[in-house]
N, C-alpha and C positions, 0 to 999 in steps of 0.2 A: 854453480849454485842453485840449479833446481838438484840435483843429486844431494847437497847437502839439505835442502829445505824439503824435500820429500823423509830424509831421512831423520830429521826430529817429528815432522807430523808421524812417523810411522812408532816413533819410538812411546809416543803419545799415545796412541790409539789404535794400531792393528791389531792390539792383545783384542780388541773389539771383534776380530777376527776370528780368533779361538773360542770367544765365547759365544759366535753365532753357530759355529761350528757345536759346538757341547751341546747348545741347546735342543738342535737336529738331532742328536744322538741319544740323547736325553729323552727326547719329546717321544719319539719312534721306536725307538728298540722296543719297551716294553709293549708296546701295540702292535708290533710284528706276530704275524702266525696267522695271518687268513687265507682262503685260498679258494681262486675260482672253480667250478664245479665243469666247466667245459676242457679243463686240461687233466681229469683226474682220472687216474690209473685205474680202472676198476676192477674189483676182482675177481677172478672165477666163480667165487662162492656169493648168492646174489643174497643169502638168506642171515648173512652176519648184522649183529649188531652194531649199530653205527656209533662213532667215536668218539661221538658227545651227546650226552641227553639233555636236556632243555636247561639253558642256562649255567652248565656245568664245566668243570676247567675240562678243555681238552688234552686229549693225547697226540703228542707230536712225536715223528719215526725218525729214524737215521734217513738221509735223502731228500726229507720233505724241503721243498723253498718254496717261498715269495717274491714277487718282485710285486714293489710299489712305486708313484710317481710322487715326488713331492713339487708340486704346484699350484701356484706360488708361493715363495720363499721371501717374504720381506725382510728387512731389519736396517734398523733406524734410530742415529741419537743425535746429539748434537753437533759432533765430532764426525760423524761417520755412518755410510749405510751400505746395504746390500740389497741387490734386488737379483734374484734368477732364481733358479728350479735345479732340481736333483733329479737326474732320468736313472731308471732300473735301478732303483734302491733294493736291494737280493739279498734276501734274507736266506741262508742254508744250514740246518739241521746236520751238523758233521758227526757228533760220538753223542755218545751217554757216557758218562761216568759216574760213579757215585751219587746217581740221584741229581745231576746236572745234566742239561741241555748244553754242549757246546755250539755254537754257532757261531757261522761266519758272515760277513756283512762286507757287500761292495755298491759301488755307486759311480755316477758322474755325475761333477758340481759343476754349472755353470752360472754366468751373472756379471752384472754391473758393481764394482766397488767402489766407493768414493770415499775419501777421507780429507777432512780441509780440503786443499789445494790438489789432492792425489787424487785422482780416479785412472781406472782402466779395467781391464775385463780378465777377469779372471775364471779359467779353465783347468780342472785336474779330475783327480778322481780318491775314490776315499776307498778303503778295505779297514776292517776290522773282524775283531772276536768279541762274541759277547755271553757271558754263563746264567744261564737262569735254572731255576730249582724245578723239575718234573713235577712236585707235590703239589704246587700253588704259582707258579709262573714267577715268582719273585727273583728281580734283578739283583743278581749278586754283583759281579766285575762286569765294565767294556773299557776295552781298548781300542781307538780309530786312530787312522794314518791318513793322511790326505795330505798329497803333493800334486802339483803343476805349476801352473805360469799366472803369473798378474800381468797383464801388458801394460803397459806405462804411455802413454802416445802412441810410440812406435817400438818402444823398447821391453821385452819379455823379460822378466826376471822370476826365477824360480822361486817357488814357495817350497813350505816343508813343516806338517803341523802335526804334533801327536798331542792324543788326550787321553787321560785314563781317569776312570771314575768308580767310585765305592761307594756301596751305600751303610751306616748302621744305624740300626740294623738291614737287614734285606730288605731292600723296598719292595712291597706288596701292591702294587698295583691292582691289582683284585682280590674280591673278598668273595671266590666262588661260593655254592653254587648262587649267582647272578638273581635279585628280584626285585620287579618294580615296587621303588620306594623304599629301598633299602640304601642305608647310608652307612657308611665305614671312616674310619680315621686313617690319615699318614703323617705318620710322626716318624721323624728321624732324620742324621744328617748325610749328605753325600759331599766325598771330599773330590776335587777335579786336581788333576794334577798333569801337567804339560808344558811342551814347549811351542812355540813358532819362529820360523827362521824365513827372511829372504835372502837368497843368495848377494853376496857384498853390500847387503844393505840395513835386514835387520835382523835381532837374535837376541831372544828373551826367553826365560822360562817364566812359569805362573804356577801359583796350584791356591786354590779357596777352598772352603767351606760353604755348602746350600743347604742351609736350614728348611724343612719342610714340615710343616704344620697345617694341614688344612682337611676340610670333609668333601668326602667322594660320595657322590648319591647316582642310584640306577634311578634316569628320572621316569622314562617311558618304554613303548615297545613303539618301534615304528618303521615302515618298509624304506630302505636305504638302497638308490642305485649307483655302483660305481660300472668302472669299466669291465671289470671280472664277470658283473651280474647282478641281480638285484634278489635285494636279503630283506627280512623280517629281523631287525635288529633290537637288542638294547641299548639305549642311548646313556651312557656314561660321562657325566659332569663333572669338572674338578674347576677350582678356581680361575683358569685362564684357559681352557680347553674343554671340547668335547671329544667324544670317540662313542663310536658306534660298533658293538659285538654281538656277531650271528652265531648262535649256535647251528646255522646252519653249514658253515663256514671255518667255523672252531672256533673263531676268534675275531681279532677288531677288523673289518671293512675298510672304517675310514675316521680318521685322525683332523681338527682342525686344532689352531692356537692361535687365538688373537688378543693380544696381551698389549696392554698399554699402559703408560705412566707421564710424567712429565717430561723425561729425560730419555724414556724408551719406547719404542714400539716395537711389535712382530707380527706378523701372520705367518701362515704355514697353513697350507692345506694336503695332505696324506690319503691317496687314492689306492685301494687295490688293482692292478691291471694283470694279475694271471696269479695259477700257483702251479704247481705238480706233486702229486704225492704218492709216497711211495706204501706200499703195505707190507706189512709184516709175513713170514712162513706160518708163524701163529695167530690167530685172530682170537682174542681172549673178550670175551664178555663179561661183566661185572655189577653188581647189584651188593648193595648195601640195606639193611634191612635191621632196625630204621634207619634212615640216612640223619636223622636228627636226632640225638638224646642226651640224658641226664649221662653223668660220671656214673660207673659202676653198672650200669645196664648190658645186658647180654645182647650183641650184635651179632648177624649174621650175615658175613662176607661170599657168596654163591654166584655161581655164573657156570660161562661152559668156553672149552679150548678147540677151535674147528683147524684143520687144515686150508690154510687161506685158499691154495692152489685146488685142491679136491673137493674140501667140503667134508671130509669125513673128521668123523670127532676123532680129538687128540687122548686116545686110552692110557691109563694110566701114568699121564706127565703129571712131572714134578709141581708142584704149585707153590709158590713163594707169596704171602701176602705181608707187605712192611709200612710199616706208620712211622715216615722220616720224622714228623715233630716229638714225637714220643719215644723213638728209637725199638719200638717193639716189633717183631719179627714171628712168622706163624709157616709152619708149612705142611701141606698136606696132598694129596693127588687127584688125578680125575678118574672117572669110574670107565663102565664100557661106553657109557655113550658120551663121554668129555664134559660131565658135568662135577665141579668140586662145591664144595663148602664149609664153610668154616666156623665157629660160634667162638667170638672173642669179646673179652670185659673192654667196655669202654672206659679208656681212663680221661684224664682232664687233657684238652689241645689248646693250648697257648698261641697265640699269634701276633700279629705285631699290626692288625687290621680293626682295633675294637670298634663291635657292632652291637646297641642291644644289649640283651641279655646274652651273645653270643659270645661264649668263653673262648674260644678259636674251633679254624677248620683246618683242615688237612689232608692233602688227599692221600688216599689209601691204593696204592700200587702194587697188581696183581700181575706175577710175570710166571708163566708157564713153560719150560724146556721138557723138549724128549727130541731123543737122536739126534741131538747137536743142533736143531731149532729151537726159535724161541719167539715171545710175542711178549707184548704187556699190555694193561689197562692202567687207567687212573681214575679216580672218583671223589669228590670231595666226602668227607665225614666230620661231621658238627657236633660238639659239645655243648652245651647250653647249662645258663649257672641258674640252680634249678634245687626249689626244695619241695618235700615229697608231701603229699596233702595228708592232712591229719587223720587221725585213727577214725576212721567210719562209728557212726550211731547208728545200730540196729534196733527196732522201735516194732512191737505187733504184740499179736496174743503171744502169749508161753502155754496155752492149753488149747485140744483142740481135737478133735476129731480126723481119724482119715479117711481119706477121700472126700475131704469137704477142702475148696479152695479159701487161701487166707490169705489177706495184706498184710506185707512188711514194709514200713519206713525209712529207707537209710540216706545216708547225707555226711558229706565229709565237706574242709575249706581247701581250697589249696591256695597257696602263701600266696601266689604270684598271680592267682584269679583264672590260673589254666583251665580247661574243661577237664572234666571228668568220664573214666570207664571203671565201672564196675565187675570185679568178679566175685560171684556168688557161689560159697557150698555150702548146700544145704543139708550135708549129713548124710545124707540117705542114700548117697551114690549119684547123684547127680547134682550137676552145678549150672551156672550161667556165667558164659565166659565172656568178657568184652562188650558187656551192657552199655549202650552211651553213645555220643557222648551229652554229658547233663554239663551245666554250671554250677560253679562252686558256690556251696551254702543253699544247694536246691536239693529239698525235700525230693526223694524218687520212689514212687511205688513199684514194689516188685510183687509177683504173685506165685503161691505155691501150692500144692498140691501132696502132702505127705501120702505116700499109699497106704503104708502099717502102722500100726500101734507101736511104740517107744519112744524112747526121750534122745534127741536131736540137738546138735550143737551148730548153729548157722555161722556162718564165717563170712566176711565181708571184707574184700581188701578195694581199696582205691588206686588206680595209677594215673597221672596226669598226661597229658598231650604228648610229653617228652621223655614219656616210659619211669618216670620216678616213680617208685610205691609205697602204699602206706603199711601200717602193720594191719594186723586182721581186727576188725572189729566181731563181738560173737554174740549169740541171746541164744541162751537156754531153751528150747519147748519140748512138750509132752504132748503126746496123741493118745490118751490114755484108753479109748472106747473106740468102737467100731462104728460108721455111720449105717444108721438103720432108718427104716420110714419112721414115720411120727405117727403111726397105730401101733408100730412093735413099741415105739418108747413108752408111748403111754398104758400099754401091757404090763411093762415089765416095773413101770413106777408104780402102777398100780396093786400091783402083786409081788412085791418082795421078794417073798419068797421063791417066786418061780424065779426072779435075776439070780437067787445064790445059788439056787440048783443048777443054775446053768454054768455059772461061773465055776463050781466042782465040779462038772460035766467036761466042763474045758478046760480043767486044769489050772485056773487063773487064780 
């Protein structure tokens, strides 16, 4: 009779066990990736660039490993509950294929489970594989398997759980680089499929879609302490969860979930315990200038490749530059000092995390290979929805004297109200580059002295803060006479014949 009652309750409610496992996997996996400095394997070359700059995407390498504890972990509904923890929740990067990290996940789960009149102690392990994009840490697919026993009274029952998840579009949990106050949208559908069986008692498959439509915000920066250490973090808020991302450890160090409704509650705290970090044979630095720009702007990707072991520069190393979101690839080589540089044209990047004027962001992956060794680095490039400033107006004296300073007034309007920089070509071989920034629609005074007499075309171009440039505004000026002292000018005007003779003598 007890066996029959237990089977009935399980048939109605133990699918909740599968759901709580699923929630753990979905909530933790995207946030995995932090590491503690106390276990870091240091490079023998101490002057190489760090793997992550402020707020930007981390670069993970094959062999990197992170260990977490999930405690407490509680789940309850009117018909069932679980109260326990996951220990040794470990993530390891085992392979990088076609721009995707392959990550293995293991852990030990223990706790008390209750479903109506059925209660027992659950003990098992978790193994799984997750695939995450290198360029933005977008979550592609995950597959998890948990098995162990549920001890009912004194009788152990073996259980076996399989869960597979995939998201469409790929779930971009982050919108790198992170900035305090930034908000972005998560939209999509996550498909969940799997099966749960308890030996001789229960066997059921399940599949459902989870619709995601929420706003994520980088709330503030604050100091967070976890067993792995104390870190300055970006606090990231979702509808029912908070996470803390640290550039020192290159990812999340803590995640909390507190979800409650009329028939459902869930609480979870995940904290980083330790990490091991494996260096690549070649250490690659990367700088993108500008890192945020309008489409069509020339962008310089540069850096240095160094032997991690010796610190020597990689000479004539093959450099490949890849932008996965646009499919662009470029090649170049390092020079004798290990430096590389490549100028590319920014194409529009579109992603699935809309954020203000941002069209999209994606990592640019730089890889260096030399003598059978390799290394790579990821850095985020962002394109902005931007309109170029209007053609500048140029006003001022159109005639004057050489060696006399004159003021000219320029003004332009930026449709988005961005700040303005001016490039001025005075037409005499001198120029003024990057003057600014100035407000849109601000009258700007620029002064110049023409050294010689002649006719000149003043050209002025405006660019906004995202490097969108205007057409050239122009003004024609002439400097017909040389500047002299007032006494000389008085004589010339009083005795025009002398002025005429001087003109003939000078050939004017």
